[in-house]
PDB file of N, CA, C and O in Angstrom, chain B, residues numbered from 101:
ATOM      1  N   UNK B 101       3.332  -9.027  11.792  1.00  0.00           N
ATOM      2  CA  UNK B 101       2.446  -7.981  12.260  1.00  0.00           C
ATOM      3  C   UNK B 101       2.066  -7.041  11.128  1.00  0.00           C
ATOM      4  O   UNK B 101       0.917  -6.609  11.031  1.00  0.00           O
ATOM      5  N   UNK B 102       3.028  -6.726  10.274  1.00  0.00           N
ATOM      6  CA  UNK B 102       2.752  -5.823   9.167  1.00  0.00           C
ATOM      7  C   UNK B 102       1.732  -6.422   8.213  1.00  0.00           C
ATOM      8  O   UNK B 102       0.853  -5.717   7.718  1.00  0.00           O
ATOM      9  N   UNK B 103       1.845  -7.724   7.953  1.00  0.00           N
ATOM     10  CA  UNK B 103       0.918  -8.368   7.047  1.00  0.00           C
ATOM     11  C   UNK B 103      -0.504  -8.332   7.598  1.00  0.00           C
ATOM     12  O   UNK B 103      -1.460  -8.194   6.836  1.00  0.00           O
ATOM     13  N   UNK B 104      -0.646  -8.452   8.898  1.00  0.00           N
ATOM     14  CA  UNK B 104      -1.972  -8.370   9.517  1.00  0.00           C
ATOM     15  C   UNK B 104      -2.568  -6.982   9.310  1.00  0.00           C
ATOM     16  O   UNK B 104      -3.743  -6.856   8.965  1.00  0.00           O
ATOM     17  N   UNK B 105      -1.771  -5.949   9.516  1.00  0.00           N
ATOM     18  CA  UNK B 105      -2.268  -4.586   9.315  1.00  0.00           C
ATOM     19  C   UNK B 105      -2.622  -4.336   7.856  1.00  0.00           C
ATOM     20  O   UNK B 105      -3.600  -3.648   7.564  1.00  0.00           O
ATOM     21  N   UNK B 106      -1.841  -4.886   6.946  1.00  0.00           N
ATOM     22  CA  UNK B 106      -2.133  -4.710   5.528  1.00  0.00           C
ATOM     23  C   UNK B 106      -3.428  -5.415   5.153  1.00  0.00           C
ATOM     24  O   UNK B 106      -4.205  -4.885   4.359  1.00  0.00           O
ATOM     25  N   UNK B 107      -3.676  -6.589   5.701  1.00  0.00           N
ATOM     26  CA  UNK B 107      -4.944  -7.275   5.422  1.00  0.00           C
ATOM     27  C   UNK B 107      -6.126  -6.476   5.943  1.00  0.00           C
ATOM     28  O   UNK B 107      -7.163  -6.408   5.283  1.00  0.00           O
ATOM     29  N   UNK B 108      -5.991  -5.877   7.106  1.00  0.00           N
ATOM     30  CA  UNK B 108      -7.064  -5.038   7.639  1.00  0.00           C
ATOM     31  C   UNK B 108      -7.284  -3.834   6.734  1.00  0.00           C
ATOM     32  O   UNK B 108      -8.425  -3.486   6.430  1.00  0.00           O
ATOM     33  N   UNK B 109      -6.206  -3.199   6.304  1.00  0.00           N
ATOM     34  CA  UNK B 109      -6.307  -2.057   5.398  1.00  0.00           C
ATOM     35  C   UNK B 109      -6.953  -2.460   4.078  1.00  0.00           C
ATOM     36  O   UNK B 109      -7.792  -1.726   3.554  1.00  0.00           O
ATOM     37  N   UNK B 110      -6.575  -3.616   3.531  1.00  0.00           N
ATOM     38  CA  UNK B 110      -7.176  -4.086   2.290  1.00  0.00           C
ATOM     39  C   UNK B 110      -8.663  -4.367   2.461  1.00  0.00           C
ATOM     40  O   UNK B 110      -9.450  -4.107   1.551  1.00  0.00           O
ATOM     41  N   UNK B 111      -9.051  -4.891   3.604  1.00  0.00           N
ATOM     42  CA  UNK B 111     -10.468  -5.163   3.849  1.00  0.00           C
ATOM     43  C   UNK B 111     -11.275  -3.871   3.849  1.00  0.00           C
ATOM     44  O   UNK B 111     -12.353  -3.815   3.257  1.00  0.00           O
ATOM     45  N   UNK B 112     -10.763  -2.828   4.509  1.00  0.00           N
ATOM     46  CA  UNK B 112     -11.469  -1.543   4.515  1.00  0.00           C
ATOM     47  C   UNK B 112     -11.462  -0.896   3.133  1.00  0.00           C
ATOM     48  O   UNK B 112     -12.461  -0.307   2.720  1.00  0.00           O
ATOM     49  N   UNK B 113     -10.353  -1.000   2.420  1.00  0.00           N
ATOM     50  CA  UNK B 113     -10.284  -0.445   1.071  1.00  0.00           C
ATOM     51  C   UNK B 113     -11.279  -1.138   0.146  1.00  0.00           C
ATOM     52  O   UNK B 113     -11.966  -0.481  -0.636  1.00  0.00           O
ATOM     53  N   UNK B 114     -11.357  -2.454   0.234  1.00  0.00           N
ATOM     54  CA  UNK B 114     -12.312  -3.194  -0.587  1.00  0.00           C
ATOM     55  C   UNK B 114     -13.743  -2.815  -0.228  1.00  0.00           C
ATOM     56  O   UNK B 114     -14.592  -2.701  -1.112  1.00  0.00           O
ATOM     57  N   UNK B 115     -14.018  -2.621   1.054  1.00  0.00           N
ATOM     58  CA  UNK B 115     -15.368  -2.228   1.470  1.00  0.00           C
ATOM     59  C   UNK B 115     -15.749  -0.867   0.902  1.00  0.00           C
ATOM     60  O   UNK B 115     -16.881  -0.674   0.459  1.00  0.00           O
ATOM     61  N   UNK B 116     -14.824   0.065   0.912  1.00  0.00           N
ATOM     62  CA  UNK B 116     -15.098   1.395   0.352  1.00  0.00           C
ATOM     63  C   UNK B 116     -15.359   1.293  -1.146  1.00  0.00           C
ATOM     64  O   UNK B 116     -16.292   1.911  -1.659  1.00  0.00           O
ATOM     65  N   UNK B 117     -14.544   0.523  -1.844  1.00  0.00           N
ATOM     66  CA  UNK B 117     -14.716   0.389  -3.289  1.00  0.00           C
ATOM     67  C   UNK B 117     -16.026  -0.299  -3.649  1.00  0.00           C
ATOM     68  O   UNK B 117     -16.665   0.069  -4.635  1.00  0.00           O
ATOM     69  N   UNK B 118     -16.432  -1.286  -2.870  1.00  0.00           N
ATOM     70  CA  UNK B 118     -17.696  -1.976  -3.129  1.00  0.00           C
ATOM     71  C   UNK B 118     -18.874  -1.062  -2.842  1.00  0.00           C
ATOM     72  O   UNK B 118     -19.817  -1.015  -3.632  1.00  0.00           O
ATOM     73  N   UNK B 119     -18.846  -0.335  -1.733  1.00  0.00           N
ATOM     74  CA  UNK B 119     -19.982   0.527  -1.396  1.00  0.00           C
ATOM     75  C   UNK B 119     -20.133   1.685  -2.370  1.00  0.00           C
ATOM     76  O   UNK B 119     -21.246   2.167  -2.580  1.00  0.00           O
ATOM     77  N   UNK B 120     -19.059   2.132  -2.956  1.00  0.00           N
ATOM     78  CA  UNK B 120     -19.147   3.196  -3.970  1.00  0.00           C
ATOM     79  C   UNK B 120     -19.490   2.638  -5.349  1.00  0.00           C
ATOM     80  O   UNK B 120     -19.710   3.402  -6.289  1.00  0.00           O
ATOM     81  N   UNK B 121     -19.538   1.329  -5.474  1.00  0.00           N
ATOM     82  CA  UNK B 121     -19.902   0.713  -6.738  1.00  0.00           C
ATOM     83  C   UNK B 121     -18.775   0.656  -7.749  1.00  0.00           C
ATOM     84  O   UNK B 121     -19.023   0.467  -8.940  1.00  0.00           O
ATOM     85  N   UNK B 122     -17.557   0.815  -7.302  1.00  0.00           N
ATOM     86  CA  UNK B 122     -16.426   0.807  -8.223  1.00  0.00           C
ATOM     87  C   UNK B 122     -15.970  -0.603  -8.583  1.00  0.00           C
ATOM     88  O   UNK B 122     -15.406  -0.815  -9.656  1.00  0.00           O
ATOM     89  N   UNK B 123     -16.207  -1.567  -7.699  1.00  0.00           N
ATOM     90  CA  UNK B 123     -15.872  -2.958  -7.989  1.00  0.00           C
ATOM     91  C   UNK B 123     -17.031  -3.842  -7.539  1.00  0.00           C
ATOM     92  O   UNK B 123     -17.858  -3.438  -6.722  1.00  0.00           O
ATOM     93  N   UNK B 124     -17.074  -5.048  -8.086  1.00  0.00           N
ATOM     94  CA  UNK B 124     -18.113  -6.012  -7.731  1.00  0.00           C
ATOM     95  C   UNK B 124     -17.846  -6.577  -6.336  1.00  0.00           C
ATOM     96  O   UNK B 124     -16.695  -6.641  -5.904  1.00  0.00           O
ATOM     97  N   UNK B 125     -18.895  -6.985  -5.634  1.00  0.00           N
ATOM     98  CA  UNK B 125     -18.698  -7.558  -4.291  1.00  0.00           C
ATOM     99  C   UNK B 125     -17.797  -8.790  -4.278  1.00  0.00           C
ATOM    100  O   UNK B 125     -17.041  -8.989  -3.328  1.00  0.00           O
ATOM    101  N   UNK B 126     -17.867  -9.622  -5.325  1.00  0.00           N
ATOM    102  CA  UNK B 126     -16.998 -10.805  -5.376  1.00  0.00           C
ATOM    103  C   UNK B 126     -15.527 -10.418  -5.465  1.00  0.00           C
ATOM    104  O   UNK B 126     -14.674 -11.045  -4.836  1.00  0.00           O
ATOM    105  N   UNK B 127     -15.235  -9.392  -6.242  1.00  0.00           N
ATOM    106  CA  UNK B 127     -13.856  -8.924  -6.360  1.00  0.00           C
ATOM    107  C   UNK B 127     -13.379  -8.305  -5.045  1.00  0.00           C
ATOM    108  O   UNK B 127     -12.220  -8.470  -4.665  1.00  0.00           O
ATOM    109  N   UNK B 128     -14.262  -7.600  -4.356  1.00  0.00           N
ATOM    110  CA  UNK B 128     -13.911  -7.027  -3.055  1.00  0.00           C
ATOM    111  C   UNK B 128     -13.569  -8.091  -2.034  1.00  0.00           C
ATOM    112  O   UNK B 128     -12.645  -7.928  -1.237  1.00  0.00           O
ATOM    113  N   UNK B 129     -14.326  -9.190  -2.062  1.00  0.00           N
ATOM    114  CA  UNK B 129     -14.033 -10.292  -1.142  1.00  0.00           C
ATOM    115  C   UNK B 129     -12.686 -10.929  -1.476  1.00  0.00           C
ATOM    116  O   UNK B 129     -11.927 -11.291  -0.577  1.00  0.00           O
ATOM    117  N   UNK B 130     -12.390 -11.068  -2.777  1.00  0.00           N
ATOM    118  CA  UNK B 130     -11.111 -11.648  -3.175  1.00  0.00           C
ATOM    119  C   UNK B 130      -9.945 -10.766  -2.726  1.00  0.00           C
ATOM    120  O   UNK B 130      -8.924 -11.269  -2.255  1.00  0.00           O
ATOM    121  N   UNK B 131     -10.104  -9.448  -2.875  1.00  0.00           N
ATOM    122  CA  UNK B 131      -9.041  -8.526  -2.478  1.00  0.00           C
ATOM    123  C   UNK B 131      -8.776  -8.614  -0.981  1.00  0.00           C
ATOM    124  O   UNK B 131      -7.623  -8.597  -0.551  1.00  0.00           O
ATOM    125  N   UNK B 132      -9.834  -8.708  -0.192  1.00  0.00           N
ATOM    126  CA  UNK B 132      -9.651  -8.686   1.258  1.00  0.00           C
ATOM    127  C   UNK B 132      -9.197 -10.023   1.830  1.00  0.00           C
ATOM    128  O   UNK B 132      -8.674 -10.061   2.943  1.00  0.00           O
ATOM    129  N   UNK B 133      -9.382 -11.114   1.105  1.00  0.00           N
ATOM    130  CA  UNK B 133      -9.049 -12.429   1.655  1.00  0.00           C
ATOM    131  C   UNK B 133      -7.838 -13.104   1.023  1.00  0.00           C
ATOM    132  O   UNK B 133      -7.291 -14.041   1.604  1.00  0.00           O
ATOM    133  N   UNK B 134      -7.411 -12.657  -0.138  1.00  0.00           N
ATOM    134  CA  UNK B 134      -6.329 -13.331  -0.852  1.00  0.00           C
ATOM    135  C   UNK B 134      -4.970 -12.939  -0.271  1.00  0.00           C
ATOM    136  O   UNK B 134      -4.616 -11.761  -0.289  1.00  0.00           O
ATOM    137  N   UNK B 135      -4.205 -13.902   0.242  1.00  0.00           N
ATOM    138  CA  UNK B 135      -2.897 -13.566   0.813  1.00  0.00           C
ATOM    139  C   UNK B 135      -1.897 -13.075  -0.238  1.00  0.00           C
ATOM    140  O   UNK B 135      -0.994 -12.304   0.084  1.00  0.00           O
ATOM    141  N   UNK B 136      -2.051 -13.514  -1.486  1.00  0.00           N
ATOM    142  CA  UNK B 136      -1.142 -13.037  -2.537  1.00  0.00           C
ATOM    143  C   UNK B 136      -1.328 -11.550  -2.790  1.00  0.00           C
ATOM    144  O   UNK B 136      -0.356 -10.834  -3.032  1.00  0.00           O
ATOM    145  N   UNK B 137      -2.563 -11.082  -2.737  1.00  0.00           N
ATOM    146  CA  UNK B 137      -2.830  -9.653  -2.901  1.00  0.00           C
ATOM    147  C   UNK B 137      -2.215  -8.883  -1.737  1.00  0.00           C
ATOM    148  O   UNK B 137      -1.648  -7.808  -1.933  1.00  0.00           O
ATOM    149  N   UNK B 138      -2.324  -9.427  -0.533  1.00  0.00           N
ATOM    150  CA  UNK B 138      -1.750  -8.763   0.640  1.00  0.00           C
ATOM    151  C   UNK B 138      -0.229  -8.673   0.535  1.00  0.00           C
ATOM    152  O   UNK B 138       0.359  -7.648   0.879  1.00  0.00           O
ATOM    153  N   UNK B 139       0.401  -9.732   0.067  1.00  0.00           N
ATOM    154  CA  UNK B 139       1.859  -9.719  -0.085  1.00  0.00           C
ATOM    155  C   UNK B 139       2.271  -8.737  -1.177  1.00  0.00           C
ATOM    156  O   UNK B 139       3.252  -8.011  -1.020  1.00  0.00           O
ATOM    157  N   UNK B 140       1.528  -8.710  -2.282  1.00  0.00           N
ATOM    158  CA  UNK B 140       1.838  -7.761  -3.356  1.00  0.00           C
ATOM    159  C   UNK B 140       1.684  -6.325  -2.871  1.00  0.00           C
ATOM    160  O   UNK B 140       2.487  -5.459  -3.218  1.00  0.00           O
ATOM    161  N   UNK B 141       0.653  -6.073  -2.068  1.00  0.00           N
ATOM    162  CA  UNK B 141       0.448  -4.740  -1.507  1.00  0.00           C
ATOM    163  C   UNK B 141       1.587  -4.384  -0.560  1.00  0.00           C
ATOM    164  O   UNK B 141       2.041  -3.240  -0.544  1.00  0.00           O
ATOM    165  N   UNK B 142       2.052  -5.343   0.224  1.00  0.00           N
ATOM    166  CA  UNK B 142       3.153  -5.102   1.153  1.00  0.00           C
ATOM    167  C   UNK B 142       4.439  -4.774   0.394  1.00  0.00           C
ATOM    168  O   UNK B 142       5.178  -3.874   0.794  1.00  0.00           O
ATOM    169  N   UNK B 143       4.710  -5.486  -0.686  1.00  0.00           N
ATOM    170  CA  UNK B 143       5.904  -5.220  -1.490  1.00  0.00           C
ATOM    171  C   UNK B 143       5.809  -3.840  -2.135  1.00  0.00           C
ATOM    172  O   UNK B 143       6.782  -3.086  -2.139  1.00  0.00           O
ATOM    173  N   UNK B 144       4.636  -3.509  -2.680  1.00  0.00           N
ATOM    174  CA  UNK B 144       4.455  -2.200  -3.318  1.00  0.00           C
ATOM    175  C   UNK B 144       4.596  -1.071  -2.303  1.00  0.00           C
ATOM    176  O   UNK B 144       5.201  -0.040  -2.598  1.00  0.00           O
ATOM    177  N   UNK B 145       4.044  -1.261  -1.114  1.00  0.00           N
ATOM    178  CA  UNK B 145       4.141  -0.247  -0.068  1.00  0.00           C
ATOM    179  C   UNK B 145       5.591  -0.073   0.384  1.00  0.00           C
ATOM    180  O   UNK B 145       6.034   1.049   0.630  1.00  0.00           O
ATOM    181  N   UNK B 146       6.324  -1.168   0.492  1.00  0.00           N
ATOM    182  CA  UNK B 146       7.740  -1.090   0.845  1.00  0.00           C
ATOM    183  C   UNK B 146       8.556  -0.373  -0.218  1.00  0.00           C
ATOM    184  O   UNK B 146       9.448   0.412   0.102  1.00  0.00           O
ATOM    185  N   UNK B 147       8.250  -0.644  -1.486  1.00  0.00           N
ATOM    186  CA  UNK B 147       8.951   0.041  -2.576  1.00  0.00           C
ATOM    187  C   UNK B 147       8.636   1.534  -2.575  1.00  0.00           C
ATOM    188  O   UNK B 147       9.511   2.355  -2.846  1.00  0.00           O
ATOM    189  N   UNK B 148       7.399   1.883  -2.274  1.00  0.00           N
ATOM    190  CA  UNK B 148       7.016   3.293  -2.208  1.00  0.00           C
ATOM    191  C   UNK B 148       7.766   4.009  -1.086  1.00  0.00           C
ATOM    192  O   UNK B 148       8.249   5.125  -1.278  1.00  0.00           O
ATOM    193  N   UNK B 149       7.865   3.384   0.063  1.00  0.00           N
ATOM    194  CA  UNK B 149       8.594   3.979   1.188  1.00  0.00           C
ATOM    195  C   UNK B 149      10.074   4.140   0.838  1.00  0.00           C
ATOM    196  O   UNK B 149      10.677   5.165   1.157  1.00  0.00           O
ATOM    197  N   UNK B 150      10.659   3.140   0.186  1.00  0.00           N
ATOM    198  CA  UNK B 150      12.068   3.235  -0.220  1.00  0.00           C
ATOM    199  C   UNK B 150      12.272   4.358  -1.227  1.00  0.00           C
ATOM    200  O   UNK B 150      13.264   5.083  -1.149  1.00  0.00           O
ATOM    201  N   UNK B 151      11.348   4.513  -2.170  1.00  0.00           N
ATOM    202  CA  UNK B 151      11.462   5.578  -3.168  1.00  0.00           C
ATOM    203  C   UNK B 151      11.353   6.954  -2.520  1.00  0.00           C
ATOM    204  O   UNK B 151      12.073   7.877  -2.900  1.00  0.00           O
ATOM    205  N   UNK B 152      10.466   7.095  -1.552  1.00  0.00           N
ATOM    206  CA  UNK B 152      10.332   8.371  -0.842  1.00  0.00           C
ATOM    207  C   UNK B 152      11.607   8.682  -0.064  1.00  0.00           C
ATOM    208  O   UNK B 152      12.073   9.821  -0.064  1.00  0.00           O
ATOM    209  N   UNK B 153      12.171   7.678   0.596  1.00  0.00           N
ATOM    210  CA  UNK B 153      13.410   7.893   1.357  1.00  0.00           C
ATOM    211  C   UNK B 153      14.564   8.281   0.440  1.00  0.00           C
ATOM    212  O   UNK B 153      15.336   9.183   0.766  1.00  0.00           O
ATOM    213  N   UNK B 154      14.688   7.616  -0.695  1.00  0.00           N
ATOM    214  CA  UNK B 154      15.765   7.943  -1.633  1.00  0.00           C
ATOM    215  C   UNK B 154      15.555   9.324  -2.247  1.00  0.00           C
ATOM    216  O   UNK B 154      16.518  10.062  -2.457  1.00  0.00           O
ATOM    217  N   UNK B 155      14.313   9.674  -2.533  1.00  0.00           N
ATOM    218  CA  UNK B 155      14.024  11.008  -3.058  1.00  0.00           C
ATOM    219  C   UNK B 155      14.357  12.094  -2.052  1.00  0.00           C
ATOM    220  O   UNK B 155      14.893  13.142  -2.415  1.00  0.00           O
ATOM    221  N   UNK B 156      14.045  11.850  -0.803  1.00  0.00           N
ATOM    222  CA  UNK B 156      14.367  12.812   0.253  1.00  0.00           C
ATOM    223  C   UNK B 156      15.882  12.951   0.411  1.00  0.00           C
ATOM    224  O   UNK B 156      16.384  14.055   0.621  1.00  0.00           O
ATOM    225  N   UNK B 157      16.608  11.842   0.312  1.00  0.00           N
ATOM    226  CA  UNK B 157      18.070  11.862   0.399  1.00  0.00           C
ATOM    227  C   UNK B 157      18.660  12.678  -0.755  1.00  0.00           C
ATOM    228  O   UNK B 157      19.570  13.482  -0.555  1.00  0.00           O
ATOM    229  N   UNK B 158      18.135  12.463  -1.958  1.00  0.00           N
ATOM    230  CA  UNK B 158      18.597  13.218  -3.125  1.00  0.00           C
ATOM    231  C   UNK B 158      18.318  14.709  -2.944  1.00  0.00           C
ATOM    232  O   UNK B 158      19.177  15.544  -3.229  1.00  0.00           O
ATOM    233  N   UNK B 159      17.127  15.036  -2.475  1.00  0.00           N
ATOM    234  CA  UNK B 159      16.761  16.434  -2.257  1.00  0.00           C
ATOM    235  C   UNK B 159      17.643  17.075  -1.187  1.00  0.00           C
ATOM    236  O   UNK B 159      18.033  18.235  -1.319  1.00  0.00           O
ATOM    237  N   UNK B 160      17.957  16.332  -0.135  1.00  0.00           N
ATOM    238  CA  UNK B 160      18.803  16.862   0.935  1.00  0.00           C
ATOM    239  C   UNK B 160      20.201  17.180   0.417  1.00  0.00           C
ATOM    240  O   UNK B 160      20.772  18.213   0.769  1.00  0.00           O
ATOM    241  N   UNK B 161      20.749  16.314  -0.404  1.00  0.00           N
ATOM    242  CA  UNK B 161      22.076  16.588  -0.964  1.00  0.00           C
ATOM    243  C   UNK B 161      22.036  17.733  -1.965  1.00  0.00           C
ATOM    244  O   UNK B 161      22.960  18.544  -2.019  1.00  0.00           O
ATOM    245  N   UNK B 162      20.999  17.803  -2.736  1.00  0.00           N
ATOM    246  CA  UNK B 162      20.893  18.860  -3.742  1.00  0.00           C
ATOM    247  C   UNK B 162      20.736  20.238  -3.105  1.00  0.00           C
ATOM    248  O   UNK B 162      21.274  21.225  -3.607  1.00  0.00           O
ATOM    249  N   UNK B 163      19.995  20.300  -1.994  1.00  0.00           N
ATOM    250  CA  UNK B 163      19.750  21.586  -1.325  1.00  0.00           C
ATOM    251  C   UNK B 163      20.794  21.910  -0.263  1.00  0.00           C
ATOM    252  O   UNK B 163      20.739  22.978   0.346  1.00  0.00           O
ATOM    253  N   UNK B 164      21.737  21.013  -0.032  1.00  0.00           N
ATOM    254  CA  UNK B 164      22.789  21.273   0.940  1.00  0.00           C
ATOM    255  C   UNK B 164      22.379  21.024   2.382  1.00  0.00           C
ATOM    256  O   UNK B 164      23.026  21.523   3.303  1.00  0.00           O
ATOM    257  N   UNK B 165      21.315  20.261   2.590  1.00  0.00           N
ATOM    258  CA  UNK B 165      20.874  19.964   3.956  1.00  0.00           C
ATOM    259  C   UNK B 165      21.719  18.874   4.593  1.00  0.00           C
ATOM    260  O   UNK B 165      21.833  18.818   5.818  1.00  0.00           O
ATOM    261  N   UNK B 166      22.311  18.010   3.784  1.00  0.00           N
ATOM    262  CA  UNK B 166      23.127  16.909   4.298  1.00  0.00           C
ATOM    263  C   UNK B 166      24.573  17.370   4.393  1.00  0.00           C
ATOM    264  O   UNK B 166      25.064  18.073   3.509  1.00  0.00           O
ATOM    265  N   UNK B 167      25.231  16.991   5.425  1.00  0.00           N
ATOM    266  CA  UNK B 167      26.629  17.401   5.632  1.00  0.00           C
ATOM    267  C   UNK B 167      27.556  16.324   5.153  1.00  0.00           C
ATOM    268  O   UNK B 167      28.775  16.476   5.239  1.00  0.00           O
TER     269      UNK B 167
END
């Protein structure tokens, strides 16, 4: 289910980038249809969420919020 949502998000992101002229239409199509790009985006998004959680944990211990 997550991969499906990521592909939808990539399709909209590619559309925005193409309409603003930041990338070529062929590259936008590749971004929205390539499963390897979707998997790489999913891994990067998971790493970002893990980094935010670990940063919040560190901040909680540093500020005395965690018991």
